[in-house]
Steps between C-alpha positions, in 0.01 A plus 500: 500500500772379741687832480322836530534717188465883477394605160612848402320671213581846359214654312487789264184526270470119466115523459290199578806271460607600857188355655530174297865486612414510871218255448737253342740541798240463777376182320838337548437386858567605862806676653491771244534868568456759217635849506393730210681830458333744271716749326244781454291329244238710330285224341305406805669156538607577855163610630335189341747270660436684836128438468555135417783400738550793737331320797695176478747444780765353267492785242674826570455802264746788481407814308805719387415862420766490221645232283812392697618257231487120498811421693430737779137377530614140514734590786222697661277194482765265627559720808157447616545126535872499611410418860226256391511125516505450116827346378457583133398789283320479171571816289210488256409742219133632524419370152578127587263227602630184671366167372350277772764347719793695348605674820502170681720351230747797524523472865563136482779540254673766689461315838658186344807679365711620812746695278220691317385852575237556227251315300291600188218344303433439135354839402256460214288724274128480446556216247690293758827555315816564718606862497846637412705549815337219703832309496805682383861583529643827642549753217852617411602691186550203279181314599308822471646556152397149404155535631443840340633392157319165497833298469412331834312249288840361394549394847365154429794447284777668699532603859673812401164634363289418806319822603289595796200279403529110469484363141412132589182565693453524880577239757222270616634450849609731777834647371753740624498817286697816465201719493125471509200708424468810722117488472493233767786430750487291811785602725627401844410789719827486708718496185298798353560719788866386543562615137337834571184437315432655154743744368305826507719681242322316223198677372321216322659194336818298580455547880383123491820402325705707748332303793561160328872594437551579860359164588735337277796701654375377837508131368121465512345320207204600312255230402281475204187303594305405189226330699397827638321726248414858494309692247638845423289752312806739479527868425190647677687738721708631211233567249454862594867581474670268258793733409590550871486132557716435195748756628511338838555165354825620332604704808468172692717320240764769543488480883522113501795507252680776696452338825598144418683463172657830397816433705574196274543722194757765393360854500445521122290181511301632790417801310416286194254291707327788667475669157349182365236501772380845406526438129265204570266737677496728192448224251210335678337822615294543172339151575409615847338823349315289241358265762394792710 
């Protein structure tokens, strides 16, 4: 590593995946500092990590007595390294594992693009297939409707039907993107603090999009780096509270729309969009309950 990286991990009941996540980070090379904030887990994952890594000089463990939420915990972790020599922050989900050399690849891409403030990898599932959201556009009412209805597949025939997800496959080279996966985001530390860090008004979901949107407003590119790969198990922290997570997802959608896009619509259309968000919540809730 030519640039020091502080890796920020927020844990809530991630089980054994948390230890594997930290191991994959420490195997990336030197000049890495890991900060883990545990949000009052009850599955023993925090104590196991403390036994395994608690004595390492470059691993800091913070144990919260209550669940402070994801955004607040990320900011809490970031504050511990604000005065450190690390120039970049890797915000990483606890159920992710970095492939060998992936962090180095992300750092290199970000260093070679002076106008960039963030870089994200190819996020894959256990079969090695790219996961949804790894390279995407910002949601707006029309794109969200196309995605929910399935009409986004017509995007290969007409640009008017292009949704949030790409229809022609993912780029093979480093490419500027509107938005990346929030599971693994490498950001310039100075820019992160200049923008105020994560927005703590989000409960869970869409806080990553909010951060990326503020990077865009500041004129800082977000880079998709397909040469860096990260495995994402996904959903461990939400298994015990799927309905709450589902509600927070839609609450985040409303927050993002109200903050950045609502002003572009007349009041009746704003009400229609917000009603559509919560109609989606009701229509998809049975699937959440079945999976539970």
